[in-house]
C-alpha positions as CSV (number, residue, x, y, z in Angstrom):
1,M,3.0,-19.5,-4.5
2,K,6.4,-20.1,-6.5
3,I,9.1,-17.5,-4.9
4,G,11.2,-15.4,-6.9
5,F,12.9,-13.3,-4.3
6,D,15.2,-14.1,-1.3
7,N,13.9,-11.9,1.5
8,D,17.1,-13.6,3.8
9,L,19.2,-11.9,1.4
10,Y,17.4,-8.5,1.0
11,V,17.1,-7.9,4.5
12,N,21.2,-8.2,4.6
13,I,22.5,-6.6,1.9
14,Q,19.8,-3.4,2.5
15,S,20.5,-3.3,6.1
16,K,24.3,-3.0,5.2
17,K,23.7,-0.5,3.0
18,I,21.9,1.5,5.1
19,R,24.5,1.4,8.1
20,E,26.8,2.5,5.4
21,R,24.8,5.6,5.0
22,F,24.0,6.2,8.4
23,K,28.0,6.5,9.2
24,L,27.9,9.7,7.3
25,F,25.9,12.2,9.5
26,D,25.8,13.3,12.9
27,K,21.6,12.8,12.3
28,L,20.1,11.2,9.5
29,Y,16.7,11.5,7.9
30,L,15.8,8.5,6.2
31,E,12.4,8.9,4.1
32,I,10.8,5.5,3.7
33,G,9.4,4.8,0.0
34,G,6.2,2.4,0.2
35,K,4.8,1.0,3.0
36,L,6.9,0.6,6.6
37,F,4.7,-1.9,7.9
38,E,2.8,-4.4,5.7
39,D,4.5,-3.5,2.2
40,N,1.8,-6.1,0.6
41,H,2.1,-4.0,-3.2
42,A,5.6,-5.6,-3.0
43,T,4.7,-8.7,-1.3
44,R,2.4,-9.2,-4.8
45,V,5.2,-8.1,-6.8
46,L,8.0,-9.7,-5.8
47,P,6.7,-13.3,-4.5
48,G,8.9,-14.0,-1.4
49,F,9.0,-10.5,-0.3
50,E,8.2,-10.5,3.6
51,P,5.4,-7.7,4.3
52,D,7.4,-6.7,7.3
53,A,10.8,-6.8,5.6
54,K,11.2,-3.0,6.2
55,I,10.4,-2.7,9.4
56,N,12.0,-5.8,10.8
57,M,15.7,-4.5,9.4
58,F,15.1,-1.6,12.0
59,L,14.5,-3.6,15.1
60,E,18.4,-3.7,16.3
61,L,18.4,0.0,15.8
62,K,15.1,1.2,17.5
63,N,16.8,2.8,20.0
64,D,18.5,5.2,17.9
65,L,15.9,6.2,15.9
66,E,12.1,7.8,16.3
67,I,9.1,8.2,13.6
68,I,7.8,11.0,11.7
69,F,4.6,10.1,10.1
70,C,3.9,12.9,7.4
71,I,0.0,13.3,5.8
72,N,-1.4,15.5,2.9
73,A,-4.3,17.5,3.9
74,G,-6.1,16.9,0.7
75,D,-5.9,13.4,1.6
76,I,-7.7,13.6,4.7
77,E,-10.4,16.4,3.2
78,K,-11.3,14.0,-0.2
79,N,-10.9,10.7,2.3
80,K,-8.0,9.1,0.3
81,T,-8.2,5.6,0.9
82,R,-5.5,2.9,1.2
83,A,-6.7,0.2,-1.3
84,E,-4.9,-3.0,0.5
85,Y,-7.6,-2.4,3.6
86,G,-10.3,-0.3,2.5
87,I,-9.3,2.3,5.2
88,T,-8.8,6.4,4.9
89,Y,-5.3,7.6,5.2
90,D,-5.8,9.4,8.4
91,T,-7.0,6.3,9.8
92,E,-4.0,5.0,8.7
93,I,-1.8,7.0,10.2
94,L,-3.7,6.0,13.4
95,R,-3.0,2.5,12.7
96,L,1.0,2.8,11.7
97,I,1.6,4.4,15.1
98,E,-0.1,1.7,17.1
99,N,1.6,-0.6,14.6
100,S,5.1,1.1,15.7
101,K,4.4,1.8,19.8
102,A,3.6,-2.0,20.1
103,R,7.3,-3.1,18.6
104,G,8.8,-0.5,20.8
105,F,9.6,2.0,18.6
106,S,9.3,5.8,19.3
107,V,6.6,8.1,17.3
108,N,7.9,11.4,17.2
109,S,4.9,12.7,15.6
110,V,2.7,13.6,12.5
111,V,2.9,16.5,10.2
112,I,0.3,17.6,8.3
113,T,1.4,18.6,4.7
114,L,0.0,21.5,2.6
115,Y,-2.0,22.3,4.9
116,N,-5.0,25.2,4.3
117,N,-7.0,25.3,6.8
118,Q,-9.6,22.8,5.8
119,V,-12.1,22.4,8.0
120,S,-12.2,17.9,8.1
121,V,-8.0,18.6,8.9
122,D,-8.7,20.6,12.0
123,K,-10.6,17.9,13.3
124,F,-7.9,15.3,12.4
125,I,-5.6,17.4,14.3
126,K,-7.6,17.7,17.5
127,K,-8.0,14.0,17.7
128,L,-4.1,13.5,17.5
129,E,-4.2,16.0,20.1
130,R,-6.6,13.7,22.3
131,H,-4.2,11.0,22.0
132,N,-1.3,13.2,23.0
133,I,0.5,12.8,19.5
134,K,2.0,16.0,18.7
135,T,1.2,17.4,15.5
136,Y,3.2,19.9,13.1
137,I,1.2,21.8,10.2
138,H,3.7,22.7,6.8
139,R,1.9,24.8,4.2
140,F,2.9,25.2,0.6
141,T,6.4,26.1,0.1
142,K,7.4,29.5,-1.0
143,G,9.0,29.6,-4.4
144,Y,8.4,26.2,-5.1
145,P,9.6,24.1,-7.0
146,T,12.0,26.5,-9.1
147,D,12.9,29.8,-6.6
148,I,15.9,27.6,-4.6
149,E,17.1,30.6,-3.2
150,T,13.4,31.1,-1.3
151,I,12.8,28.0,-0.7
152,V,16.4,27.6,1.0
153,S,15.6,30.7,3.0
154,D,13.3,31.5,5.9
155,E,10.7,32.3,4.0
156,G,10.9,29.0,2.3
157,Y,11.6,25.8,4.4
158,G,12.4,27.9,7.6
159,A,8.7,29.5,7.5
160,N,7.9,25.6,8.7
161,P,7.9,24.9,12.3
162,Y,11.3,22.4,13.3
163,I,10.1,19.8,14.5
164,Q,12.2,18.8,17.6
165,T,14.1,15.1,17.5
166,T,16.4,13.7,20.0
167,K,17.7,10.2,18.0
168,P,20.4,10.4,15.3
169,L,18.1,8.7,12.8
170,V,15.2,9.8,12.0
171,L,12.7,7.7,9.8
172,V,9.9,9.7,7.8
173,N,7.4,7.5,6.3
174,A,3.1,7.9,5.2
175,P,0.2,6.1,4.1
176,G,1.1,6.6,0.5
177,P,2.6,8.4,-1.9
178,G,2.1,12.3,-2.4
179,S,2.2,12.8,1.1
180,G,5.3,15.1,1.6
181,K,8.0,13.1,3.3
182,L,10.6,14.6,0.9
183,A,9.7,18.1,1.5
184,T,9.2,17.5,5.3
185,C,13.2,16.2,5.2
186,L,14.5,19.1,3.2
187,S,12.6,21.3,5.4
188,Q,14.2,19.5,8.8
189,L,17.3,19.3,7.1
190,Y,17.3,23.2,6.5
191,H,16.4,23.8,10.5
192,E,18.9,21.4,11.0
193,H,21.6,23.2,9.3
194,Q,20.6,26.8,11.0
195,K,21.3,25.3,14.2
196,G,24.6,24.0,12.7
197,I,24.2,20.1,13.2
198,N,25.6,17.8,10.3
199,A,22.3,16.2,9.4
200,G,21.6,14.5,5.7
201,Y,19.2,12.9,4.1
202,A,18.7,9.4,2.1
203,K,16.1,7.3,0.7
204,F,15.0,4.0,1.8
205,E,14.0,2.7,-1.9
206,T,11.5,0.6,-2.7
207,F,10.2,1.3,-6.4
208,P,11.2,1.9,-9.3
209,V,13.9,-0.3,-8.9
210,W,16.9,1.8,-10.6
211,D,19.3,-1.3,-11.7
212,L,16.1,-2.9,-13.5
213,P,15.5,-1.9,-17.4
214,L,12.8,1.0,-17.7
215,K,10.1,-1.5,-19.0
216,H,10.4,-3.7,-16.5
217,P,7.4,-5.3,-15.7
218,V,8.2,-4.7,-11.5
219,N,9.1,-0.8,-12.5
220,L,5.9,-0.6,-14.7
221,A,3.6,-2.2,-11.8
222,Y,5.1,1.0,-9.6
223,E,3.7,3.2,-12.6
224,A,0.4,1.7,-12.5
225,A,0.5,1.7,-8.8
226,T,1.0,5.6,-9.0
227,A,-1.2,6.7,-11.8
228,D,-3.5,8.3,-9.7
229,L,-0.3,10.5,-9.6
230,K,0.3,10.7,-12.6
231,D,4.3,9.0,-11.7
232,V,6.9,8.5,-14.7
233,N,9.4,6.7,-14.4
234,M,12.6,7.8,-16.7
235,I,15.9,7.5,-17.0
236,D,17.8,9.8,-14.3
237,P,19.6,12.1,-16.6
238,Y,22.0,13.0,-13.6
239,H,23.2,10.1,-13.1
240,L,23.6,9.1,-16.6
241,E,25.9,12.9,-17.0
242,H,27.7,12.2,-13.7
243,Y,28.9,8.1,-13.6
244,G,27.6,7.6,-17.5
245,K,25.6,4.5,-16.3
246,M,21.6,4.0,-17.1
247,A,19.5,4.0,-14.0
248,V,15.7,3.9,-13.3
249,N,13.9,7.0,-11.1
250,Y,10.5,9.0,-11.6
251,N,9.7,12.3,-11.9
252,R,9.0,13.7,-8.9
253,D,12.7,12.7,-7.7
254,V,14.8,14.1,-10.5
255,E,12.5,17.1,-10.9
256,T,13.4,17.7,-6.7
257,F,17.2,16.9,-6.8
258,P,18.3,20.4,-8.0
259,I,16.5,21.4,-4.4
260,L,18.1,18.8,-2.5
261,K,21.5,19.0,-3.7
262,A,21.2,22.7,-2.9
263,I,20.1,22.3,0.3
264,L,22.6,19.4,1.0
265,N,25.5,21.5,-0.4
266,K,24.8,23.9,2.0
267,I,25.2,22.1,5.0
268,T,28.5,20.4,4.4
269,G,30.0,22.2,1.7
270,K,30.6,20.0,-1.1
271,D,28.0,17.9,-2.9
272,I,27.4,14.5,-1.6
273,Y,25.1,13.1,-3.8
274,Y,25.5,13.7,-8.0
275,S,22.2,11.9,-8.9
276,P,18.7,11.4,-7.1
277,T,19.5,7.5,-7.7
278,D,22.4,8.4,-5.3
279,M,20.7,9.5,-2.6
280,G,18.2,6.3,-2.7
281,V,19.2,2.7,-1.0
282,N,17.5,-0.3,-3.1
283,M,19.1,-3.3,-3.1
284,L,15.6,-5.1,-4.2
285,A,17.4,-6.2,-7.7
286,Q,20.2,-8.4,-5.8
287,A,17.5,-10.3,-4.2
288,I,15.6,-11.5,-7.1
289,T,16.1,-15.5,-7.5
290,N,14.0,-16.0,-10.8
291,H,13.2,-13.2,-12.9
292,K,10.5,-15.2,-14.9
293,I,8.5,-15.5,-11.8
294,I,8.7,-12.0,-10.5
295,E,7.8,-10.4,-14.3
296,N,4.6,-12.5,-14.2
297,A,3.9,-11.2,-11.1
298,A,4.5,-7.7,-12.1
299,K,2.2,-8.0,-14.7
300,K,-0.9,-9.0,-13.0
301,E,-0.3,-6.3,-10.5
302,I,-0.6,-4.2,-13.4
303,V,-4.0,-6.1,-13.9
304,R,-4.9,-5.8,-10.7
305,R,-4.7,-1.9,-10.6
306,Y,-6.5,-1.6,-14.0
307,Y,-9.2,-3.1,-12.1
308,Q,-8.8,-0.9,-9.2
309,E,-8.7,2.1,-11.2
310,R,-11.6,1.2,-13.1
311,C,-14.1,0.5,-10.1
312,N,-12.6,3.9,-8.3
313,Y,-13.7,5.8,-11.5
314,K,-17.4,4.3,-11.0
315,L,-17.6,5.3,-7.6
316,G,-16.4,8.4,-8.3
317,N,-13.0,8.9,-6.8
318,G,-11.0,8.2,-9.8
319,S,-10.1,9.9,-13.2
320,A,-10.1,8.3,-16.7
321,E,-6.8,9.3,-17.4
322,A,-5.6,7.0,-14.4
323,I,-7.4,3.8,-16.2
324,Q,-5.8,5.0,-19.6
325,K,-2.6,5.2,-18.3
326,I,-2.6,1.9,-16.5
327,K,-4.2,0.5,-20.0
328,L,-1.1,1.6,-22.4
329,L,1.0,0.1,-19.8
330,M,-1.2,-3.1,-20.1
331,N,-0.4,-2.4,-24.4
332,E,2.9,-2.1,-24.2
333,L,3.6,-5.9,-22.0
334,K,1.0,-7.6,-24.3
335,I,-1.2,-7.9,-21.4
336,D,-5.0,-8.0,-20.5
337,T,-7.3,-9.4,-18.2
338,S,-7.1,-12.4,-19.2
339,L,-3.9,-12.8,-17.7
340,L,-5.8,-13.1,-13.9
341,D,-7.5,-16.5,-14.5
342,T,-10.1,-15.6,-12.1
343,V,-11.6,-13.6,-14.0
344,S,-13.5,-15.7,-17.1
345,P,-14.6,-18.9,-14.7
346,A,-16.7,-15.4,-12.5
347,L,-17.9,-14.0,-15.4
348,E,-19.6,-16.9,-17.4
349,K,-20.4,-18.3,-14.5
350,S,-22.7,-14.8,-13.7
351,Q,-24.0,-15.1,-16.7
352,K,-25.7,-18.7,-16.3
353,V,-26.8,-18.4,-13.2
354,H,-27.9,-14.6,-14.2
355,R,-26.6,-13.8,-10.1
356,H,-23.4,-11.8,-8.7
357,V,-21.0,-14.1,-8.7
358,V,-17.5,-14.3,-7.0
359,S,-14.4,-16.4,-8.1
360,L,-10.9,-17.8,-6.1
361,K,-8.1,-19.8,-7.3
362,L,-6.9,-22.2,-4.9
363,P,-3.3,-22.8,-4.2
364,N,-3.5,-25.9,-6.3
365,G,-4.5,-24.0,-9.2
366,K,-8.4,-25.2,-9.5
367,I,-10.9,-22.4,-9.8
368,V,-13.6,-22.1,-7.6
369,T,-16.9,-19.9,-7.0
370,G,-19.6,-18.7,-5.2
371,K,-22.7,-17.2,-6.2
372,E,-25.4,-14.7,-4.1
373,T,-27.9,-17.2,-2.7
374,E,-31.3,-16.2,-0.6
375,L,-28.8,-16.6,2.9
376,L,-25.2,-15.8,1.7
377,S,-24.1,-12.9,-0.1
378,P,-21.5,-14.0,-3.1
379,A,-18.4,-13.3,-0.5
380,S,-19.7,-15.7,1.8
381,S,-20.6,-18.0,-0.4
382,M,-17.3,-18.4,-2.3
383,L,-15.8,-18.8,1.1
384,L,-17.3,-22.0,1.9
385,N,-16.8,-23.4,-1.3
386,A,-13.1,-22.9,-1.1
387,I,-12.4,-24.1,2.5
388,K,-14.7,-27.2,1.6
389,E,-12.4,-28.0,-1.6
390,I,-9.4,-27.8,0.9
391,T,-10.6,-29.6,3.2
392,K,-12.0,-32.5,0.7
393,I,-15.3,-31.9,2.6
394,P,-18.1,-33.6,-0.3
395,D,-19.9,-30.5,-2.2
396,E,-23.3,-32.2,-0.9
397,I,-22.5,-31.6,2.3
398,D,-23.2,-27.6,4.0
399,L,-20.8,-26.2,6.3
400,L,-23.9,-23.8,7.9
401,S,-27.5,-25.3,7.9
402,E,-30.3,-23.0,7.3
403,S,-31.4,-23.5,11.1
404,V,-27.9,-22.0,11.6
405,L,-28.4,-19.0,9.3
406,K,-32.0,-18.2,9.5
407,P,-32.1,-17.1,13.1
408,I,-29.0,-14.7,12.1
409,I,-31.2,-13.5,9.2
410,K,-34.4,-12.9,11.3
411,L,-32.3,-11.2,14.0
412,K,-30.9,-8.7,11.6
413,E,-34.4,-8.0,10.3
414,N,-35.8,-7.3,13.2
415,S,-33.6,-5.1,14.3
416,L,-31.6,-3.4,11.7
417,S,-33.1,-0.3,9.7
418,D,-30.7,-0.7,6.8
419,F,-31.0,-4.8,6.8
420,N,-29.1,-6.7,4.3
421,K,-30.9,-9.5,3.3
422,T,-28.0,-12.1,2.8
423,L,-24.9,-12.9,5.4
424,Q,-21.8,-10.9,4.9
425,L,-18.7,-12.4,5.2
426,Q,-17.5,-11.8,9.0
427,E,-21.3,-13.0,9.8
428,V,-20.6,-16.5,8.3
429,L,-17.0,-17.0,9.6
430,I,-18.8,-15.9,13.4
431,A,-21.4,-18.7,12.7
432,L,-18.7,-21.0,11.6
433,S,-16.8,-20.3,14.7
434,I,-19.0,-20.8,16.9
435,C,-20.5,-24.3,14.8
436,A,-16.5,-25.5,15.1
437,V,-16.8,-25.6,19.2
438,T,-19.0,-28.9,18.6
439,N,-18.1,-29.9,15.4
440,P,-14.2,-30.7,14.4
441,I,-15.0,-31.4,10.6
442,I,-15.6,-27.1,10.6
443,Q,-12.9,-26.5,12.8
444,K,-10.7,-28.1,10.6
445,A,-11.8,-26.4,7.5
446,L,-11.6,-23.4,9.4
447,N,-8.1,-23.8,10.2
448,N,-7.5,-24.5,6.4
449,I,-8.8,-20.3,5.6
450,Q,-5.0,-19.0,6.0
451,K,-4.2,-20.9,3.0
452,L,-6.5,-18.8,0.9
453,K,-3.9,-16.1,1.5
454,N,-2.3,-14.6,-1.4
455,C,-4.8,-16.3,-3.7
456,D,-6.7,-14.2,-6.5
457,A,-10.0,-13.5,-6.3
458,H,-12.6,-12.0,-9.1
459,S,-16.1,-10.7,-8.5
460,T,-18.7,-9.5,-10.7
461,Y,-19.1,-6.4,-8.8
462,I,-18.0,-3.7,-6.9
463,I,-17.7,-5.7,-3.1
464,S,-17.7,-2.9,-0.5
465,N,-18.1,-2.6,3.8
466,G,-18.4,-5.6,5.5
467,D,-17.3,-8.6,2.7
468,L,-14.0,-6.3,1.3
469,K,-12.7,-5.8,4.5
470,T,-12.8,-9.3,5.3
471,L,-11.4,-10.6,2.0
472,K,-8.6,-7.6,2.5
473,S,-7.7,-9.2,6.4
474,L,-7.4,-12.8,5.0
475,K,-4.8,-11.5,2.3
476,I,-7.1,-12.4,-1.1
477,N,-5.7,-10.7,-3.9
478,L,-9.1,-9.0,-4.9
479,T,-10.3,-7.9,-8.4
480,C,-14.2,-6.3,-9.1
481,E,-15.9,-5.7,-12.6
482,P,-16.9,-1.9,-12.5
483,V,-20.2,-3.1,-11.5
484,F,-22.7,-1.8,-8.9
485,F,-24.1,-4.9,-7.0
486,N,-28.0,-3.5,-8.0
487,D,-29.2,-0.1,-8.9
488,S,-30.3,1.0,-5.7
489,I,-28.6,4.7,-4.9
490,Y,-28.8,3.9,-1.3
């Protein structure tokens, strides 16, 4: 993979800016935009960006900080899924808590935002309580978004319970956008002000990037990633008015800025921030070392999001508007699905063999495919062909013989009522691991699986369940045609 981003430089300059902001207040609520752990969107859009770059910045400060996680009650109710791993937002919250604790960070609580007595949400709250995780409920804020006097009062943010914090730095994060991070921070600022505490707010910004052009592919990739939220990048009018400089922000931050400005003014007696861009800390652009590589990567991400939204719509989880929004972005950049080298080979092979196919582009640029067979799923066939190619194993040699695979098929057939006639990817990997004990060639091939990280793959059908999770865990960038595997509805 060609690198266009200097991660070490980014960590250095971003950390410095955060520390400067930290010193302005006795307590700082720092909203983390994007993913705190494993920011795979940033990794795909900015080749060279390390997935855990954000959390690693706070390792030296972990004794002085605690973390609050937010989740929108509506996202729990509709089982909203984090696309990278195919897991729901409520499950992702549990994973974030575990990851934080494993690294020695203190987790304060989980805030359920926009709560409206949903039964599924109540069940999730009970689950958190059984794990001794503090939970707070925030309902819709009275007066939001225009009546600032009501919002900044006991009827507005004051109606929310105060979250007891003890550390001077509080990170506020969530599984994804629209989870209520900003509202949680503003509610806390109101309560802190009532208690006479000099608390402040800042945003650890990721996207959009304020000092890249409005229509830069990186910023448009953010719009594509949040198409379901109808986010729109825009020139920050407050920044332009106060500083006479163009800066890129997005509609939700611009819309809520008057509220934030009013709250901060009441806390400090003066205006600290003059624009929503001011409140963010974002040094991403300073660490871009090759704009051509970055622009191409961002364009590919937009195409991936296009496929993702088409599949979501097919599954009943998306909207036609989101698809249209991303298609307009593609038209604006004059790109189409052919930008992904893996699309045409998969479709052409599928048409030729009359079966579903998965294609993958290897690090050396060669594309391998895998089709459905009597024993293997398309993803399983593709993976076997890929590691054979990387390991330089002749095509006529089978890594797994029928004598190994058929007993597994027979076991599944005899013991599972929802028997799937082909072996899924995880089952094949287990079989390979067992055979590797006595076969060094297979062990060598298994060792090469890590080389598939960040490779592009395309499927002629919507991959789901086990194969999807396994491909995601291998960090393979998968896109799928919005086509069901078969006509079965169960």
